[in-house]
N, C-alpha and C positions, 0 to 999 in steps of 0.2 A: 225492478220488481214492483208490481202494482198491487197494492192492498186496498180493498174497498171498505173494509169495516174496522173499527177498533178491536183490540184484542182482549178478551176476558179470560181469567184464570179461575180455577176451582179453589176456593179457600180451604185451608188446612186447619181443623179445629184442634185445639190443645187443651187437655184437661189440667186445671190448676186448683189447689185447694181453696184458693180465694175467689174462683170464678162463679158465674151464675148462669141466668137464662135469658138476659136481655138482648142478646144477638137475635133470639127468637121472638120475644115479646115486644121489643122496641123496634127492631130493624127487619123483622120478617124473614130472618135467614133460618135455614134448615142446619141444625146442630144435633149431635148424638143426644138420645134420650137418657135420663137418669144419672148423668155425671155433670159435675160443675166445669162449664167451658169458660176459661178465662181469656183465651186468645184464639183470634182467627188470623192465620198467617195468610195474607192476601197475595203477596208477591215475594218469593223466597227462592234463592238459589244456593242451597247448602247440601253437603253430602248426605246429611240425615233428614233433609226436608226439601221437596222440590214441588214448585208450582207447575201446573199442567194446564195447557190452553183448553178452554171449555168448548169452543165451537169454531166453526169457520175452517178455511184451508189449512191451518195449523193445528187443528184439533188433535189433542193427545201429545203434542210436542212439548218438551219441558222448557222452562225459562232458561236453564242452563243451554240447552240446545240452540235456543234462539240467540243467546248471548255469544255463544261460541261459533255457530255456523252461519248466522244470518245477521251479524252485527251491523254491518254497513246498510243493508236493506231495511231493517226494522228500527235500529236505534241511531243511524246516521254515521257517516264516514267520520265525523269529528270525533267519535269515540273509538276509532280503530286504534288510537295510540294508548288508550287506556290500558295499563298493565294488569289489571285485575282479571284473573282467569274466571271469575264468576261475576254475575251481576251485582254491582257494588251496594245496592240497597236491599233492605228488608222492610216490607210495609206490612203492618198489622192492625187489628182492632183488639182493644183491651176492655174486658168487662170485669170491674172490681166489685164484687158483692161484699167482700171484706177487704180491708186495707192489705197491701203487699207488704213484703219484708223491707226493712231498711237496707239499701244495697248501693253498690257503686260499680261502674264500669271503669276498666283500667285504661288510663292514657297511653298513647303510642310509646311514650318514654319508658314505660314499665311493663307494658303488656307482654312483650316477647320473653322476658326474663321470668315472668310469672306463668308463662305457658297459656296465656289467652290472647285475645283479639281486642284492639281498641274498639270503643263503641261510643259515638256521639249520636244523640236522638233528639226529636222534638215531639211534644205532645199537643194535640189540638183536642179541647174537650167537646166532644160531640154531644154529650149529655152529662149534666151535673145535677144530681138530686140536691135538695135543699140541705145547706149545711156541709156539703162536700168540701173536702180540702186536700191538699197535697203537702208533702214534706219535700223541701229542696234546699240544699246547703245548710250551713250551720247558723246558729244564733251568733250575734257579734260577741266576741270576747271568749268563744270556746277555743280551747287549745288541744294539742295533741294529748297532754297530760289529763286535763279534765274530761275529755272524751274517753280516754282508757278508763278512768275512774268510773265513769257512768256505765261503761260496759260491764264492769265488775259488779256495780251495785244494781244493775237492771233498770237504770233510770235514763236510758238513751233518749227517750222522747224529749226530756228537758233540754237536750243539747241542739235539737233539730229546729231549724226555721220552718214554720208552716204558714200556709196561705189558703184562705177560703177561696173557692173558684166557682165560676159560673159557665154555663154553656156558651160556647163561642170564644172563651178566652184560650190562651195557649202559653207554653213556656218551652224554652231551649234548655236542654240537658247535655252539657258538654261532658265528655269523659272526665272523670274525677270528682264529679259533683255527687255528693251524698243525696239520696232521694228515696221517697217511698210514695206510692198512690194511695189515697185514702178511699174508703168505701163510698159507693154510689156514683162511680164515675165510669163512663164509657168513652174510650179515647182512641183517636186515630193517632198511631205512632209511626213516624218515618225515621229511619236509622241507618247507620252503617250496617253492612252485612256481617254481623257478628252476633254470637250468642254467649259472649263472656259477662256473666253477672257474678259479683262477689257479695254474698249475703252476710252482713255484719250483725244484724239483729232481726228477730222474727216474732217479736211481741209474745214470746214464750208459749207459742202454740205448737201443736203437732201437725205433721203432714198427712196425706191421704192414707199412709200406712199406719197411723195412730202413733208414730214416733217423732220425736222433735226433728225438724228439718236440719240438714247439715249447715253450719256456718263456716265462713271463710275469713277468720279474724285477721290472720297474717296478710292475706293477699288484699283485703280491704284496707288495712292500715297503711299498706304500701301504695295504694291507689288514691285515697281520699285527698282532695285538695283542701287543706286545712287553712286556706286564706279565701275560701269561697263562702261569703256571708251574705245571707238574706236577699237572694235574687228575687226580682219582681216578675209577676205575671204580666203578659202582653194583653192589652184590652181587647175587647170584642171587635173594635173597628180597625185593628192592625191589619194591614195588607201583607207585609213580608213577615211570614211566620218563622222562617229560618233562612239564613244566608251564610253558609259556612263552606269550607273546602270540600265537603262531601256531598252536599245537596242544596237546592234552592227550593223553598215552598212557599208559594204565595196564595192569598185567599182573594176570591172574586165573588161579589154579589152579582147576580145574573137577571137584571130586570128585561134585557133584551139579548137576542143571539150574539155570541162572542166568538169571533174567529180565533183559532189558535194557530200559531206559526210552528210548523213541523218540517220546515225545509232543512235538511241535514241534521235533524234532531228529533227527539220524541218528547212526549209528555205523558205523565201519569195523572189522571183525573179522579178525584174523590168527591162523590156527591155528599154534601153536608146536610142540606135542607132542600125540600121541593122535589123537583124531578127534572132530569137532564136527558135530552136526545142528541145523538150524534151518529151519523152514518148508519142508521137502522138500529142502533143499539140504545137501550133506555136505561138510565140509572136512577135508583132510588137512594135515600139517605143510607150511608154506609157501603155504597157500591163503588167499585173501582173499575177503571179501564186504561188500557195503554193505547195511546194514539201514536202509531208508528210513523216514522219519517216517510214522507211522501204520501200520506193518506190522501185520497181524492177529495173527500169532504171533511173539513176539520173545523166545522161551525158547531159550537155547543149552543143548543136551543133550549131555553127554559120552557118546561111543559106544565109549570105550576107557579103560583105565586110564591114570593120570597125564597127563590131558589139561589143557593150559593154553593161554592166548590172550592176545593184545593187544586192547585196545579203544581206538580213537583217535577224537577229536572235534575240531572246530574251536571256537574261542571264539565267544561270541554275536556279537561284532564286534570289528574291529581298533581 
């Protein structure tokens, strides 16, 4: 199979009570009018949400069909042994106009019995407004008992570790880590293909229907790692954003053209700053493309000063 251009997908906008309009104003993306859009699902293969190829010979084909029917030719023979029936990653952008709920994703050891899916993810801060911060992990000394007391008194924030963040920093969020995204952040999120989130506290606000959003206290308490204290952000000069059994994400500055190796593998490219050209496709900040295995031209060329990108891969097998 000979493929001459990278593959682009149609983003799927997701309405969220905490979302805003910066996909449009900051990144120039088209989103529905009049509603808060908190997420753009850029690459997803789930029963309820499916990425579709935007252009080229596979136009209109879903990501699921590519993974199922063209795996060797697009993703590489090394992934034929991957047991996942669906593409194992979910890649999205987040726009937090308001802070998100305090939440946790279940670890593999408890996900099945809770009826969920494990989810490990990483965040890259594409844009951070002045004073932006995140919550990740617990403050040192917090116990299950003191956290339960804080839930009852409504003082959960006092138990959470928080960190101010800057554009270009990042953090790894393994399943089991209590977390919340603060307002003023636009984030690239790369995660396992899962949509299991247990909301333990939502700052006492109402949802889009005017009613308090559902909480998942029992599931959250079973999922939280109560030995996870005060994790650090990765600085802006970090090259390896995440390296775990589910994905590898690396950051590159691009002062000169960069060849990408796609022999028997693929790569997902995210433009962070500047402008990137590859195989006749141009990416602006917040843009994504899939470089399939065997792509004829796999050189990423900077078309503007201070160009940078993320390159994401799957491991050879789980």
